[in-house]
CHARMM internal coordinates of N, CA and C (Angstrom, degrees):
IC EDIT
DIST 1 N 1 CA 1.4345
DIST 1 CA 1 C 1.5437
ANGL 1 N 1 CA 1 C 105.99
DIST 1 C 2 N 1.3837
ANGL 1 CA 1 C 2 N 111.58
DIHE 1 N 1 CA 1 C 2 N 132.37
DIST 2 N 2 CA 1.4740
ANGL 1 C 2 N 2 CA 115.99
DIHE 1 CA 1 C 2 N 2 CA -179.30
DIST 2 CA 2 C 1.4669
ANGL 2 N 2 CA 2 C 110.83
DIHE 1 C 2 N 2 CA 2 C -78.36
DIST 2 C 3 N 1.3498
ANGL 2 CA 2 C 3 N 114.20
DIHE 2 N 2 CA 2 C 3 N 156.49
DIST 3 N 3 CA 1.4839
ANGL 2 C 3 N 3 CA 117.73
DIHE 2 CA 2 C 3 N 3 CA -179.33
DIST 3 CA 3 C 1.4739
ANGL 3 N 3 CA 3 C 108.05
DIHE 2 C 3 N 3 CA 3 C -78.92
DIST 3 C 4 N 1.3492
ANGL 3 CA 3 C 4 N 113.65
DIHE 3 N 3 CA 3 C 4 N 159.10
DIST 4 N 4 CA 1.5208
ANGL 3 C 4 N 4 CA 119.51
DIHE 3 CA 3 C 4 N 4 CA -174.89
DIST 4 CA 4 C 1.5623
ANGL 4 N 4 CA 4 C 112.67
DIHE 3 C 4 N 4 CA 4 C -55.17
DIST 4 C 5 N 1.3156
ANGL 4 CA 4 C 5 N 117.68
DIHE 4 N 4 CA 4 C 5 N -35.06
DIST 5 N 5 CA 1.4995
ANGL 4 C 5 N 5 CA 118.77
DIHE 4 CA 4 C 5 N 5 CA -179.17
DIST 5 CA 5 C 1.4871
ANGL 5 N 5 CA 5 C 110.01
DIHE 4 C 5 N 5 CA 5 C -66.12
DIST 5 C 6 N 1.2743
ANGL 5 CA 5 C 6 N 118.89
DIHE 5 N 5 CA 5 C 6 N -43.94
DIST 6 N 6 CA 1.4966
ANGL 5 C 6 N 6 CA 120.08
DIHE 5 CA 5 C 6 N 6 CA 178.47
DIST 6 CA 6 C 1.4617
ANGL 6 N 6 CA 6 C 111.16
DIHE 5 C 6 N 6 CA 6 C -65.34
DIST 6 C 7 N 1.3346
ANGL 6 CA 6 C 7 N 118.25
DIHE 6 N 6 CA 6 C 7 N -38.86
DIST 7 N 7 CA 1.4743
ANGL 6 C 7 N 7 CA 120.45
DIHE 6 CA 6 C 7 N 7 CA 176.58
DIST 7 CA 7 C 1.5655
ANGL 7 N 7 CA 7 C 111.80
DIHE 6 C 7 N 7 CA 7 C -60.04
DIST 7 C 8 N 1.2860
ANGL 7 CA 7 C 8 N 116.13
DIHE 7 N 7 CA 7 C 8 N -46.64
DIST 8 N 8 CA 1.4662
ANGL 7 C 8 N 8 CA 120.23
DIHE 7 CA 7 C 8 N 8 CA 178.83
DIST 8 CA 8 C 1.5411
ANGL 8 N 8 CA 8 C 110.86
DIHE 7 C 8 N 8 CA 8 C -63.01
DIST 8 C 9 N 1.2880
ANGL 8 CA 8 C 9 N 117.16
DIHE 8 N 8 CA 8 C 9 N -38.85
DIST 9 N 9 CA 1.4916
ANGL 8 C 9 N 9 CA 119.30
DIHE 8 CA 8 C 9 N 9 CA 177.08
DIST 9 CA 9 C 1.5749
ANGL 9 N 9 CA 9 C 109.48
DIHE 8 C 9 N 9 CA 9 C -65.91
DIST 9 C 10 N 1.2770
ANGL 9 CA 9 C 10 N 116.40
DIHE 9 N 9 CA 9 C 10 N -40.29
DIST 10 N 10 CA 1.5088
ANGL 9 C 10 N 10 CA 119.08
DIHE 9 CA 9 C 10 N 10 CA 178.92
DIST 10 CA 10 C 1.5746
ANGL 10 N 10 CA 10 C 110.76
DIHE 9 C 10 N 10 CA 10 C -64.11
DIST 10 C 11 N 1.3496
ANGL 10 CA 10 C 11 N 113.76
DIHE 10 N 10 CA 10 C 11 N -42.13
DIST 11 N 11 CA 1.4143
ANGL 10 C 11 N 11 CA 119.43
DIHE 10 CA 10 C 11 N 11 CA 178.78
DIST 11 CA 11 C 1.5674
ANGL 11 N 11 CA 11 C 113.24
DIHE 10 C 11 N 11 CA 11 C -60.53
DIST 11 C 12 N 1.3193
ANGL 11 CA 11 C 12 N 114.07
DIHE 11 N 11 CA 11 C 12 N -42.84
DIST 12 N 12 CA 1.4841
ANGL 11 C 12 N 12 CA 121.19
DIHE 11 CA 11 C 12 N 12 CA 178.48
DIST 12 CA 12 C 1.5447
ANGL 12 N 12 CA 12 C 110.15
DIHE 11 C 12 N 12 CA 12 C -66.40
DIST 12 C 13 N 1.2585
ANGL 12 CA 12 C 13 N 116.58
DIHE 12 N 12 CA 12 C 13 N -38.36
DIST 13 N 13 CA 1.4783
ANGL 12 C 13 N 13 CA 122.18
DIHE 12 CA 12 C 13 N 13 CA -179.23
DIST 13 CA 13 C 1.5639
ANGL 13 N 13 CA 13 C 107.20
DIHE 12 C 13 N 13 CA 13 C -65.81
DIST 13 C 14 N 1.3044
ANGL 13 CA 13 C 14 N 117.49
DIHE 13 N 13 CA 13 C 14 N -47.95
DIST 14 N 14 CA 1.4748
ANGL 13 C 14 N 14 CA 120.58
DIHE 13 CA 13 C 14 N 14 CA 178.20
DIST 14 CA 14 C 1.4485
ANGL 14 N 14 CA 14 C 113.58
DIHE 13 C 14 N 14 CA 14 C -64.38
DIST 14 C 15 N 1.2970
ANGL 14 CA 14 C 15 N 121.38
DIHE 14 N 14 CA 14 C 15 N -37.28
DIST 15 N 15 CA 1.4516
ANGL 14 C 15 N 15 CA 128.46
DIHE 14 CA 14 C 15 N 15 CA -178.62
DIST 15 CA 15 C 1.5797
ANGL 15 N 15 CA 15 C 106.38
DIHE 14 C 15 N 15 CA 15 C -66.78
DIST 15 C 16 N 1.2725
ANGL 15 CA 15 C 16 N 116.24
DIHE 15 N 15 CA 15 C 16 N -33.66
DIST 16 N 16 CA 1.4183
ANGL 15 C 16 N 16 CA 119.85
DIHE 15 CA 15 C 16 N 16 CA -179.76
DIST 16 CA 16 C 1.5437
ANGL 16 N 16 CA 16 C 113.38
DIHE 15 C 16 N 16 CA 16 C -71.49
DIST 16 C 17 N 1.3608
ANGL 16 CA 16 C 17 N 117.40
DIHE 16 N 16 CA 16 C 17 N -19.37
DIST 17 N 17 CA 1.4265
ANGL 16 C 17 N 17 CA 123.96
DIHE 16 CA 16 C 17 N 17 CA -178.91
DIST 17 CA 17 C 1.5663
ANGL 17 N 17 CA 17 C 110.47
DIHE 16 C 17 N 17 CA 17 C -85.04
DIST 17 C 18 N 1.3381
ANGL 17 CA 17 C 18 N 117.24
DIHE 17 N 17 CA 17 C 18 N -9.79
DIST 18 N 18 CA 1.4176
ANGL 17 C 18 N 18 CA 122.09
DIHE 17 CA 17 C 18 N 18 CA -175.72
DIST 18 CA 18 C 1.4651
ANGL 18 N 18 CA 18 C 109.16
DIHE 17 C 18 N 18 CA 18 C -72.31
DIST 18 C 19 N 1.3086
ANGL 18 CA 18 C 19 N 120.69
DIHE 18 N 18 CA 18 C 19 N 140.22
DIST 19 N 19 CA 1.4586
ANGL 18 C 19 N 19 CA 126.32
DIHE 18 CA 18 C 19 N 19 CA 173.09
DIST 19 CA 19 C 1.5134
ANGL 19 N 19 CA 19 C 107.73
DIHE 18 C 19 N 19 CA 19 C -96.15
DIST 19 C 20 N 1.3362
ANGL 19 CA 19 C 20 N 115.06
DIHE 19 N 19 CA 19 C 20 N 101.64
DIST 20 N 20 CA 1.4551
ANGL 19 C 20 N 20 CA 121.31
DIHE 19 CA 19 C 20 N 20 CA -175.81
DIST 20 CA 20 C 1.5137
ANGL 20 N 20 CA 20 C 110.53
DIHE 19 C 20 N 20 CA 20 C -82.83
DIST 20 C 21 N 1.3367
ANGL 20 CA 20 C 21 N 118.02
DIHE 20 N 20 CA 20 C 21 N 144.51
DIST 21 N 21 CA 1.4381
ANGL 20 C 21 N 21 CA 119.74
DIHE 20 CA 20 C 21 N 21 CA -179.07
DIST 21 CA 21 C 1.5271
ANGL 21 N 21 CA 21 C 112.59
DIHE 20 C 21 N 21 CA 21 C -75.29
DIST 21 C 22 N 1.2851
ANGL 21 CA 21 C 22 N 116.00
DIHE 21 N 21 CA 21 C 22 N 153.50
DIST 22 N 22 CA 1.4980
ANGL 21 C 22 N 22 CA 120.54
DIHE 21 CA 21 C 22 N 22 CA -178.99
DIST 22 CA 22 C 1.5347
ANGL 22 N 22 CA 22 C 105.58
DIHE 21 C 22 N 22 CA 22 C -75.54
DIST 22 C 23 N 1.3433
ANGL 22 CA 22 C 23 N 115.62
DIHE 22 N 22 CA 22 C 23 N 170.80
DIST 23 N 23 CA 1.4640
ANGL 22 C 23 N 23 CA 120.93
DIHE 22 CA 22 C 23 N 23 CA 178.14
DIST 23 CA 23 C 1.5003
ANGL 23 N 23 CA 23 C 107.89
DIHE 22 C 23 N 23 CA 23 C -65.40
DIST 23 C 24 N 1.3448
ANGL 23 CA 23 C 24 N 118.35
DIHE 23 N 23 CA 23 C 24 N -40.54
DIST 24 N 24 CA 1.4942
ANGL 23 C 24 N 24 CA 120.57
DIHE 23 CA 23 C 24 N 24 CA 178.48
DIST 24 CA 24 C 1.4800
ANGL 24 N 24 CA 24 C 112.27
DIHE 23 C 24 N 24 CA 24 C -62.04
DIST 24 C 25 N 1.3519
ANGL 24 CA 24 C 25 N 117.79
DIHE 24 N 24 CA 24 C 25 N -46.29
DIST 25 N 25 CA 1.4433
ANGL 24 C 25 N 25 CA 120.56
DIHE 24 CA 24 C 25 N 25 CA 178.79
DIST 25 CA 25 C 1.5669
ANGL 25 N 25 CA 25 C 112.59
DIHE 24 C 25 N 25 CA 25 C -59.26
DIST 25 C 26 N 1.3187
ANGL 25 CA 25 C 26 N 115.50
DIHE 25 N 25 CA 25 C 26 N -40.30
DIST 26 N 26 CA 1.4065
ANGL 25 C 26 N 26 CA 122.23
DIHE 25 CA 25 C 26 N 26 CA 178.18
DIST 26 CA 26 C 1.5510
ANGL 26 N 26 CA 26 C 109.68
DIHE 25 C 26 N 26 CA 26 C -63.13
DIST 26 C 27 N 1.3659
ANGL 26 CA 26 C 27 N 116.79
DIHE 26 N 26 CA 26 C 27 N -46.87
DIST 27 N 27 CA 1.4232
ANGL 26 C 27 N 27 CA 119.58
DIHE 26 CA 26 C 27 N 27 CA 177.23
DIST 27 CA 27 C 1.5135
ANGL 27 N 27 CA 27 C 116.90
DIHE 26 C 27 N 27 CA 27 C -60.22
DIST 27 C 28 N 1.3486
ANGL 27 CA 27 C 28 N 111.89
DIHE 27 N 27 CA 27 C 28 N -41.33
DIST 28 N 28 CA 1.5243
ANGL 27 C 28 N 28 CA 116.13
DIHE 27 CA 27 C 28 N 28 CA -179.61
DIST 28 CA 28 C 1.4622
ANGL 28 N 28 CA 28 C 110.15
DIHE 27 C 28 N 28 CA 28 C -69.29
DIST 28 C 29 N 1.3031
ANGL 28 CA 28 C 29 N 119.80
DIHE 28 N 28 CA 28 C 29 N -41.25
DIST 29 N 29 CA 1.4716
ANGL 28 C 29 N 29 CA 122.88
DIHE 28 CA 28 C 29 N 29 CA 177.29
DIST 29 CA 29 C 1.5041
ANGL 29 N 29 CA 29 C 113.35
DIHE 28 C 29 N 29 CA 29 C -62.62
DIST 29 C 30 N 1.3561
ANGL 29 CA 29 C 30 N 117.19
DIHE 29 N 29 CA 29 C 30 N -39.84
DIST 30 N 30 CA 1.4277
ANGL 29 C 30 N 30 CA 122.18
DIHE 29 CA 29 C 30 N 30 CA 176.10
DIST 30 CA 30 C 1.4620
ANGL 30 N 30 CA 30 C 112.37
DIHE 29 C 30 N 30 CA 30 C -63.00
DIST 30 C 31 N 1.3559
ANGL 30 CA 30 C 31 N 116.93
DIHE 30 N 30 CA 30 C 31 N -43.03
DIST 31 N 31 CA 1.5137
ANGL 30 C 31 N 31 CA 121.59
DIHE 30 CA 30 C 31 N 31 CA -179.90
DIST 31 CA 31 C 1.5390
ANGL 31 N 31 CA 31 C 108.20
DIHE 30 C 31 N 31 CA 31 C -65.12
DIST 31 C 32 N 1.3540
ANGL 31 CA 31 C 32 N 118.44
DIHE 31 N 31 CA 31 C 32 N -40.82
DIST 32 N 32 CA 1.4815
ANGL 31 C 32 N 32 CA 120.22
DIHE 31 CA 31 C 32 N 32 CA 179.88
DIST 32 CA 32 C 1.5226
ANGL 32 N 32 CA 32 C 109.34
DIHE 31 C 32 N 32 CA 32 C -61.19
DIST 32 C 33 N 1.3138
ANGL 32 CA 32 C 33 N 115.80
DIHE 32 N 32 CA 32 C 33 N -46.69
DIST 33 N 33 CA 1.5200
ANGL 32 C 33 N 33 CA 118.34
DIHE 32 CA 32 C 33 N 33 CA -179.47
DIST 33 CA 33 C 1.5536
ANGL 33 N 33 CA 33 C 109.57
DIHE 32 C 33 N 33 CA 33 C -61.33
DIST 33 C 34 N 1.3186
ANGL 33 CA 33 C 34 N 119.15
DIHE 33 N 33 CA 33 C 34 N -44.46
DIST 34 N 34 CA 1.4483
ANGL 33 C 34 N 34 CA 116.87
DIHE 33 CA 33 C 34 N 34 CA -179.22
DIST 34 CA 34 C 1.4885
ANGL 34 N 34 CA 34 C 112.56
DIHE 33 C 34 N 34 CA 34 C -66.38
DIST 34 C 35 N 1.3625
ANGL 34 CA 34 C 35 N 120.00
DIHE 34 N 34 CA 34 C 35 N -37.89
DIST 35 N 35 CA 1.4491
ANGL 34 C 35 N 35 CA 120.68
DIHE 34 CA 34 C 35 N 35 CA 172.64
DIST 35 CA 35 C 1.5115
ANGL 35 N 35 CA 35 C 112.96
DIHE 34 C 35 N 35 CA 35 C -59.47
DIST 35 C 36 N 1.3103
ANGL 35 CA 35 C 36 N 115.78
DIHE 35 N 35 CA 35 C 36 N -42.40
DIST 36 N 36 CA 1.4781
ANGL 35 C 36 N 36 CA 116.60
DIHE 35 CA 35 C 36 N 36 CA -179.82
DIST 36 CA 36 C 1.4579
ANGL 36 N 36 CA 36 C 113.55
DIHE 35 C 36 N 36 CA 36 C -68.74
DIST 36 C 37 N 1.3199
ANGL 36 CA 36 C 37 N 118.65
DIHE 36 N 36 CA 36 C 37 N -33.44
DIST 37 N 37 CA 1.4877
ANGL 36 C 37 N 37 CA 123.87
DIHE 36 CA 36 C 37 N 37 CA 172.87
DIST 37 CA 37 C 1.4749
ANGL 37 N 37 CA 37 C 111.48
DIHE 36 C 37 N 37 CA 37 C -60.22
DIST 37 C 38 N 1.2984
ANGL 37 CA 37 C 38 N 116.46
DIHE 37 N 37 CA 37 C 38 N -47.88
DIST 38 N 38 CA 1.4993
ANGL 37 C 38 N 38 CA 123.51
DIHE 37 CA 37 C 38 N 38 CA 176.83
DIST 38 CA 38 C 1.5356
ANGL 38 N 38 CA 38 C 112.00
DIHE 37 C 38 N 38 CA 38 C -59.57
DIST 38 C 39 N 1.3533
ANGL 38 CA 38 C 39 N 115.44
DIHE 38 N 38 CA 38 C 39 N -44.44
DIST 39 N 39 CA 1.4202
ANGL 38 C 39 N 39 CA 120.07
DIHE 38 CA 38 C 39 N 39 CA 178.59
DIST 39 CA 39 C 1.5370
ANGL 39 N 39 CA 39 C 112.99
DIHE 38 C 39 N 39 CA 39 C -63.23
DIST 39 C 40 N 1.3404
ANGL 39 CA 39 C 40 N 114.45
DIHE 39 N 39 CA 39 C 40 N -42.54
DIST 40 N 40 CA 1.4962
ANGL 39 C 40 N 40 CA 121.00
DIHE 39 CA 39 C 40 N 40 CA -179.35
DIST 40 CA 40 C 1.4940
ANGL 40 N 40 CA 40 C 108.24
DIHE 39 C 40 N 40 CA 40 C -65.03
DIST 40 C 41 N 1.2952
ANGL 40 CA 40 C 41 N 117.46
DIHE 40 N 40 CA 40 C 41 N -41.45
DIST 41 N 41 CA 1.4377
ANGL 40 C 41 N 41 CA 119.88
DIHE 40 CA 40 C 41 N 41 CA -177.73
DIST 41 CA 41 C 1.5400
ANGL 41 N 41 CA 41 C 111.51
DIHE 40 C 41 N 41 CA 41 C -66.65
DIST 41 C 42 N 1.3215
ANGL 41 CA 41 C 42 N 115.95
DIHE 41 N 41 CA 41 C 42 N -41.25
DIST 42 N 42 CA 1.4637
ANGL 41 C 42 N 42 CA 118.00
DIHE 41 CA 41 C 42 N 42 CA 178.22
DIST 42 CA 42 C 1.5359
ANGL 42 N 42 CA 42 C 109.03
DIHE 41 C 42 N 42 CA 42 C -65.39
DIST 42 C 43 N 1.3726
ANGL 42 CA 42 C 43 N 118.59
DIHE 42 N 42 CA 42 C 43 N -44.08
DIST 43 N 43 CA 1.4361
ANGL 42 C 43 N 43 CA 121.73
DIHE 42 CA 42 C 43 N 43 CA 176.05
DIST 43 CA 43 C 1.5419
ANGL 43 N 43 CA 43 C 112.60
DIHE 42 C 43 N 43 CA 43 C -52.46
DIST 43 C 44 N 1.3294
ANGL 43 CA 43 C 44 N 117.29
DIHE 43 N 43 CA 43 C 44 N -48.72
DIST 44 N 44 CA 1.4756
ANGL 43 C 44 N 44 CA 121.90
DIHE 43 CA 43 C 44 N 44 CA -175.35
DIST 44 CA 44 C 1.4942
ANGL 44 N 44 CA 44 C 108.79
DIHE 43 C 44 N 44 CA 44 C -67.77
DIST 44 C 45 N 1.3495
ANGL 44 CA 44 C 45 N 118.92
DIHE 44 N 44 CA 44 C 45 N -40.06
DIST 45 N 45 CA 1.4926
ANGL 44 C 45 N 45 CA 120.55
DIHE 44 CA 44 C 45 N 45 CA 174.46
DIST 45 CA 45 C 1.5093
ANGL 45 N 45 CA 45 C 112.18
DIHE 44 C 45 N 45 CA 45 C -55.29
DIST 45 C 46 N 1.3449
ANGL 45 CA 45 C 46 N 114.02
DIHE 45 N 45 CA 45 C 46 N -47.93
DIST 46 N 46 CA 1.3653
ANGL 45 C 46 N 46 CA 121.30
DIHE 45 CA 45 C 46 N 46 CA -177.56
DIST 46 CA 46 C 1.5226
ANGL 46 N 46 CA 46 C 114.89
DIHE 45 C 46 N 46 CA 46 C -63.42
DIST 46 C 47 N 1.3156
ANGL 46 CA 46 C 47 N 114.41
DIHE 46 N 46 CA 46 C 47 N -43.23
DIST 47 N 47 CA 1.5162
ANGL 46 C 47 N 47 CA 120.71
DIHE 46 CA 46 C 47 N 47 CA 175.58
DIST 47 CA 47 C 1.5551
ANGL 47 N 47 CA 47 C 107.98
DIHE 46 C 47 N 47 CA 47 C -64.88
DIST 47 C 48 N 1.2930
ANGL 47 CA 47 C 48 N 119.14
DIHE 47 N 47 CA 47 C 48 N -43.05
DIST 48 N 48 CA 1.3976
ANGL 47 C 48 N 48 CA 119.88
DIHE 47 CA 47 C 48 N 48 CA 177.24
DIST 48 CA 48 C 1.5182
ANGL 48 N 48 CA 48 C 115.63
DIHE 47 C 48 N 48 CA 48 C -58.05
DIST 48 C 49 N 1.3105
ANGL 48 CA 48 C 49 N 116.06
DIHE 48 N 48 CA 48 C 49 N -41.60
DIST 49 N 49 CA 1.4669
ANGL 48 C 49 N 49 CA 121.77
DIHE 48 CA 48 C 49 N 49 CA 174.95
DIST 49 CA 49 C 1.4674
ANGL 49 N 49 CA 49 C 113.05
DIHE 48 C 49 N 49 CA 49 C -65.37
DIST 49 C 50 N 1.3403
ANGL 49 CA 49 C 50 N 120.04
DIHE 49 N 49 CA 49 C 50 N -39.65
DIST 50 N 50 CA 1.4591
ANGL 49 C 50 N 50 CA 123.56
DIHE 49 CA 49 C 50 N 50 CA 177.12
DIST 50 CA 50 C 1.5165
ANGL 50 N 50 CA 50 C 109.06
DIHE 49 C 50 N 50 CA 50 C -62.63
DIST 50 C 51 N 1.3224
ANGL 50 CA 50 C 51 N 117.36
DIHE 50 N 50 CA 50 C 51 N -48.84
DIST 51 N 51 CA 1.4092
ANGL 50 C 51 N 51 CA 119.46
DIHE 50 CA 50 C 51 N 51 CA 179.73
DIST 51 CA 51 C 1.5273
ANGL 51 N 51 CA 51 C 114.00
DIHE 50 C 51 N 51 CA 51 C -66.57
DIST 51 C 52 N 1.2682
ANGL 51 CA 51 C 52 N 120.48
DIHE 51 N 51 CA 51 C 52 N -33.95
DIST 52 N 52 CA 1.4369
ANGL 51 C 52 N 52 CA 124.07
DIHE 51 CA 51 C 52 N 52 CA 175.37
DIST 52 CA 52 C 1.5536
ANGL 52 N 52 CA 52 C 108.35
DIHE 51 C 52 N 52 CA 52 C -65.53
DIST 52 C 53 N 1.3288
ANGL 52 CA 52 C 53 N 119.65
DIHE 52 N 52 CA 52 C 53 N -43.14
DIST 53 N 53 CA 1.4059
ANGL 52 C 53 N 53 CA 123.85
DIHE 52 CA 52 C 53 N 53 CA 178.62
DIST 53 CA 53 C 1.5121
ANGL 53 N 53 CA 53 C 110.08
DIHE 52 C 53 N 53 CA 53 C -63.01
DIST 53 C 54 N 1.3407
ANGL 53 CA 53 C 54 N 117.71
DIHE 53 N 53 CA 53 C 54 N -43.43
DIST 54 N 54 CA 1.5057
ANGL 53 C 54 N 54 CA 121.21
DIHE 53 CA 53 C 54 N 54 CA -177.07
DIST 54 CA 54 C 1.5688
ANGL 54 N 54 CA 54 C 109.23
DIHE 53 C 54 N 54 CA 54 C -68.01
DIST 54 C 55 N 1.3177
ANGL 54 CA 54 C 55 N 117.30
DIHE 54 N 54 CA 54 C 55 N -42.35
DIST 55 N 55 CA 1.4224
ANGL 54 C 55 N 55 CA 121.00
DIHE 54 CA 54 C 55 N 55 CA 177.75
DIST 55 CA 55 C 1.5431
ANGL 55 N 55 CA 55 C 113.45
DIHE 54 C 55 N 55 CA 55 C -64.70
DIST 55 C 56 N 1.3085
ANGL 55 CA 55 C 56 N 115.03
DIHE 55 N 55 CA 55 C 56 N -38.19
DIST 56 N 56 CA 1.4912
ANGL 55 C 56 N 56 CA 121.73
DIHE 55 CA 55 C 56 N 56 CA 174.71
DIST 56 CA 56 C 1.4781
ANGL 56 N 56 CA 56 C 110.44
DIHE 55 C 56 N 56 CA 56 C -61.57
DIST 56 C 57 N 1.2915
ANGL 56 CA 56 C 57 N 117.59
DIHE 56 N 56 CA 56 C 57 N -44.66
DIST 57 N 57 CA 1.5323
ANGL 56 C 57 N 57 CA 120.55
DIHE 56 CA 56 C 57 N 57 CA 176.82
DIST 57 CA 57 C 1.4808
ANGL 57 N 57 CA 57 C 111.43
DIHE 56 C 57 N 57 CA 57 C -61.06
DIST 57 C 58 N 1.3395
ANGL 57 CA 57 C 58 N 116.22
DIHE 57 N 57 CA 57 C 58 N -47.25
DIST 58 N 58 CA 1.4626
ANGL 57 C 58 N 58 CA 122.03
DIHE 57 CA 57 C 58 N 58 CA -174.39
DIST 58 CA 58 C 1.5203
ANGL 58 N 58 CA 58 C 109.32
DIHE 57 C 58 N 58 CA 58 C -62.83
DIST 58 C 59 N 1.3615
ANGL 58 CA 58 C 59 N 114.76
DIHE 58 N 58 CA 58 C 59 N -49.64
DIST 59 N 59 CA 1.5018
ANGL 58 C 59 N 59 CA 118.35
DIHE 58 CA 58 C 59 N 59 CA -170.77
DIST 59 CA 59 C 1.5513
ANGL 59 N 59 CA 59 C 106.75
DIHE 58 C 59 N 59 CA 59 C -89.48
DIST 59 C 60 N 1.2827
ANGL 59 CA 59 C 60 N 123.45
DIHE 59 N 59 CA 59 C 60 N -4.41
DIST 60 N 60 CA 1.4703
ANGL 59 C 60 N 60 CA 120.27
DIHE 59 CA 59 C 60 N 60 CA 175.15
DIST 60 CA 60 C 1.4951
ANGL 60 N 60 CA 60 C 115.12
DIHE 59 C 60 N 60 CA 60 C 80.25
DIST 60 C 61 N 1.2843
ANGL 60 CA 60 C 61 N 118.73
DIHE 60 N 60 CA 60 C 61 N 16.87
DIST 61 N 61 CA 1.4673
ANGL 60 C 61 N 61 CA 123.37
DIHE 60 CA 60 C 61 N 61 CA 176.98
DIST 61 CA 61 C 1.5023
ANGL 61 N 61 CA 61 C 107.57
DIHE 60 C 61 N 61 CA 61 C -73.68
DIST 61 C 62 N 1.3364
ANGL 61 CA 61 C 62 N 116.25
DIHE 61 N 61 CA 61 C 62 N 151.51
DIST 62 N 62 CA 1.4600
ANGL 61 C 62 N 62 CA 121.58
DIHE 61 CA 61 C 62 N 62 CA 171.32
DIST 62 CA 62 C 1.5054
ANGL 62 N 62 CA 62 C 110.13
DIHE 61 C 62 N 62 CA 62 C -76.88
DIST 62 C 63 N 1.3118
ANGL 62 CA 62 C 63 N 115.38
DIHE 62 N 62 CA 62 C 63 N -177.83
DIST 63 N 63 CA 1.4917
ANGL 62 C 63 N 63 CA 119.85
DIHE 62 CA 62 C 63 N 63 CA -179.09
DIST 63 CA 63 C 1.5382
ANGL 63 N 63 CA 63 C 105.61
DIHE 62 C 63 N 63 CA 63 C -73.96
DIST 63 C 64 N 1.2994
ANGL 63 CA 63 C 64 N 113.90
DIHE 63 N 63 CA 63 C 64 N 169.57
DIST 64 N 64 CA 1.4666
ANGL 63 C 64 N 64 CA 120.35
DIHE 63 CA 63 C 64 N 64 CA -178.61
DIST 64 CA 64 C 1.4250
ANGL 64 N 64 CA 64 C 110.23
DIHE 63 C 64 N 64 CA 64 C -58.33
END
COOR INIT
IC SEED 1 N 1 CA 1 C
IC BUILD
């Protein structure tokens, strides 16, 4: 087992090899994720409304 000092040196060496994203790349990726979340939410609300309408027709319930 390596001593803690060697471990910390190894971690710093490996962290230095990481290719970190630029501020612009991070912003673009964040925006894409937010857009996809909104689109998914709208999709699931629409599907829920369609299913609600279909079940209401089948079971003979009135509108909300």
